[in-house]
C-alpha positions as CSV (number, residue, x, y, z in Angstrom):
1,X,-7.4,-3.9,-8.7
2,X,-7.6,-7.1,-10.7
3,X,-5.2,-8.6,-13.2
4,X,-5.2,-11.3,-15.7
5,X,-4.0,-14.5,-14.1
6,X,-1.3,-15.5,-16.6
7,X,0.5,-12.4,-17.9
8,X,1.4,-8.8,-17.1
9,X,2.2,-6.1,-19.6
10,X,5.5,-4.3,-19.3
11,X,7.0,-1.3,-21.2
12,X,10.3,-3.3,-21.5
13,X,8.8,-6.7,-22.2
14,X,5.3,-6.8,-23.9
15,X,4.3,-10.1,-22.2
16,X,5.8,-11.6,-19.1
17,X,4.7,-15.1,-18.0
18,X,4.4,-14.4,-14.3
19,X,1.8,-17.0,-13.3
20,X,1.3,-20.7,-14.0
21,X,-0.8,-21.0,-17.1
22,X,-3.6,-23.6,-16.6
23,X,-4.3,-25.9,-19.6
24,X,-8.0,-25.2,-19.6
25,X,-10.2,-23.1,-17.2
26,X,-13.7,-24.3,-16.3
27,X,-15.8,-23.2,-13.3
28,X,-14.9,-26.5,-11.6
29,X,-11.1,-26.1,-12.2
30,X,-10.8,-22.5,-11.0
31,X,-9.2,-22.2,-7.5
32,X,-11.3,-21.0,-4.6
33,X,-8.5,-18.8,-3.3
34,X,-7.8,-15.2,-4.3
35,X,-4.2,-14.1,-3.8
36,X,-3.9,-10.4,-2.7
37,X,-0.7,-8.5,-2.9
38,X,0.3,-5.1,-1.5
39,X,3.4,-3.1,-2.1
40,X,4.2,-0.7,0.8
41,X,7.0,1.4,2.3
42,X,7.4,0.6,5.9
43,X,8.6,3.5,8.1
44,X,11.0,3.0,11.1
45,X,9.6,2.1,14.5
46,X,9.9,5.7,15.8
47,X,7.6,6.9,13.1
48,X,5.1,4.0,13.6
49,X,5.0,4.7,17.3
50,X,4.2,8.4,16.7
51,X,1.3,7.4,14.4
52,X,0.1,4.8,16.9
53,X,0.1,7.4,19.6
54,X,-2.1,9.7,17.5
55,X,-4.5,6.8,16.8
56,X,-4.9,6.1,20.5
57,X,-5.6,9.8,21.2
58,X,-8.3,9.8,18.5
59,X,-9.7,6.5,19.8
60,X,-10.0,8.0,23.3
61,X,-11.7,11.2,22.0
62,X,-14.1,9.9,19.3
63,X,-13.6,6.2,19.0
64,X,-11.9,4.4,16.0
65,X,-12.8,1.2,14.2
66,X,-10.6,-1.8,15.1
67,X,-9.1,-1.6,11.7
68,X,-8.0,2.0,12.1
69,X,-6.8,1.5,15.7
70,X,-4.7,-1.6,15.0
71,X,-3.6,-1.2,11.4
72,X,0.2,-1.0,11.1
73,X,1.4,2.5,9.8
74,X,2.7,2.4,6.3
75,X,2.9,4.3,3.0
76,X,0.9,2.5,0.3
77,X,2.3,2.0,-3.2
78,X,-0.2,-0.3,-4.9
79,X,-2.2,-3.5,-4.5
80,X,-3.6,-6.1,-6.8
81,X,-5.2,-9.5,-6.6
82,X,-5.2,-12.6,-8.8
83,X,-6.5,-16.1,-8.8
84,X,-3.0,-17.5,-9.1
85,X,0.1,-16.9,-6.9
86,X,3.0,-14.9,-8.4
87,X,5.9,-17.0,-9.5
88,X,9.7,-16.6,-9.5
89,X,9.7,-14.7,-12.7
90,X,7.5,-12.1,-11.2
91,X,9.8,-11.7,-8.2
92,X,12.9,-11.4,-10.5
93,X,11.2,-8.7,-12.6
94,X,10.1,-6.7,-9.6
95,X,13.6,-6.9,-8.0
96,X,15.1,-5.7,-11.3
97,X,12.7,-2.8,-11.3
98,X,13.5,-1.6,-7.8
99,X,17.3,-2.3,-8.3
100,X,17.2,0.6,-10.7
101,X,15.8,3.0,-8.1
102,X,18.2,4.4,-5.6
103,X,17.5,4.8,-1.9
104,X,15.9,8.1,-1.1
105,X,14.8,10.3,1.8
106,X,11.2,10.4,2.9
107,X,10.2,13.6,4.7
108,X,7.0,13.6,6.7
109,X,5.6,17.0,7.7
110,X,2.2,18.2,8.8
111,X,-1.3,16.9,8.2
112,X,-3.9,16.9,5.5
113,X,-7.1,14.9,4.7
114,X,-9.0,13.3,1.9
115,X,-12.7,14.0,1.5
116,X,-14.8,10.9,0.7
117,X,-18.1,12.3,-0.6
118,X,-20.4,13.7,2.0
119,X,-19.9,10.9,4.5
120,X,-16.3,10.6,5.7
121,X,-12.7,11.8,5.6
122,X,-9.2,10.3,6.0
123,X,-6.5,12.1,8.0
124,X,-3.0,11.5,7.0
125,X,0.6,12.8,7.4
126,X,1.9,14.7,4.3
127,X,5.1,13.9,2.4
128,X,7.2,16.9,1.5
129,X,8.7,15.4,-1.6
130,X,7.0,12.3,-3.1
131,X,8.4,12.2,-6.6
132,X,10.3,8.9,-6.1
133,X,7.3,7.3,-4.6
134,X,5.1,8.4,-7.5
135,X,7.7,7.0,-9.9
136,X,7.6,3.6,-8.2
137,X,3.8,3.7,-8.3
138,X,3.8,4.4,-12.0
139,X,6.5,1.8,-12.8
140,X,4.5,-0.9,-10.9
141,X,1.3,-0.1,-12.8
142,X,3.2,-0.2,-16.1
143,X,4.7,-3.5,-15.2
144,X,1.3,-5.0,-14.3
145,X,-0.4,-3.4,-17.3
146,X,-2.7,-1.4,-15.1
147,X,-4.0,2.2,-15.7
148,X,-2.1,4.8,-13.8
149,X,-4.5,6.8,-11.7
150,X,-4.1,10.0,-9.7
151,X,-2.0,9.2,-6.6
152,X,-1.1,11.2,-3.5
153,X,1.5,9.4,-1.4
154,X,0.7,9.6,2.3
155,X,0.9,8.0,5.7
156,X,-2.6,7.4,7.0
157,X,-3.5,8.0,10.6
158,X,-7.2,7.3,10.5
159,X,-9.2,6.3,7.4
160,X,-12.8,7.0,6.5
161,X,-13.7,8.8,9.8
162,X,-17.4,9.6,9.9
163,X,-18.0,13.2,8.9
164,X,-19.6,14.0,12.3
165,X,-16.2,13.1,14.0
166,X,-13.9,14.7,11.5
167,X,-13.7,18.3,12.9
168,X,-12.8,17.2,16.4
169,X,-10.4,14.5,15.2
170,X,-8.5,16.9,12.9
171,X,-8.2,19.5,15.6
172,X,-6.8,16.9,18.0
173,X,-4.2,15.7,15.5
174,X,-3.1,19.2,14.6
175,X,-2.1,19.9,18.3
176,X,0.8,17.5,17.8
177,X,3.5,18.4,15.4
178,X,4.7,15.8,13.0
179,X,8.2,16.4,11.4
180,X,10.1,13.2,10.7
181,X,12.3,11.8,8.0
182,X,13.9,8.5,7.2
183,X,15.8,6.8,4.3
184,X,13.7,4.4,2.2
185,X,16.0,1.4,1.5
186,X,13.5,-1.3,0.8
187,X,9.9,-1.8,-0.5
188,X,7.9,-4.5,1.3
189,X,5.6,-6.9,-0.7
190,X,2.8,-8.3,1.4
191,X,0.6,-11.3,0.6
192,X,-2.7,-12.6,2.0
193,X,-5.3,-15.1,0.8
194,X,-9.0,-14.6,0.5
195,X,-10.8,-18.0,0.8
196,X,-14.6,-18.3,0.6
197,X,-14.9,-14.6,1.3
198,X,-12.7,-14.7,4.4
199,X,-9.5,-12.6,4.3
200,X,-6.4,-13.9,6.1
201,X,-3.7,-11.7,7.6
202,X,-1.1,-10.2,5.4
203,X,2.4,-11.7,5.7
204,X,5.7,-10.4,4.4
205,X,6.4,-12.1,1.1
206,X,9.6,-10.2,0.2
207,X,11.7,-7.2,1.4
208,X,12.9,-5.7,-1.9
209,X,16.1,-3.7,-1.7
210,X,16.6,-0.5,-3.6
211,X,19.9,0.5,-5.2
212,X,22.5,1.9,-2.7
């Protein structure tokens, strides 16, 4: 998702100056780096280990891409990218947004899958109650002035598995029960840079605390 580089729209504040505003943009003056940001909920290590174990089982049985096998388990909230890095004002507004949302319990139970046309599927762990996560998703989109789309909070196990491997993969996963819960106390903001078409690794930019 892309955003304008100098402002975000907000329900509370019509225009927020969250990025440096260049005096004049020309093709020569535009930066060659794209800043990519990703809001996630990071589960505890015990949950991550369980997902990683399932990944390895699938890799042994049908083979997984390196991205699928080595990606760190997480619950996605939203991502966006911009030509300019976020500034202190952005971090203050985001912290204020999350400080109005109380810590909540995340319950993970059972499996489901997304269908991607006729070519692939994504297997994920279901969330029993995702209202708080949907609220955060909506508030972030409102803050950034982005259109709110249909959203199913989930914890991915393997993404875009070729359709030929899906049946066997899903049957393997379903042999292992998944019934975990944890308290979400923070939201993690990741950042990486895309330079000349090459994406760097995500780094943790901020751990944002929710209200106690």
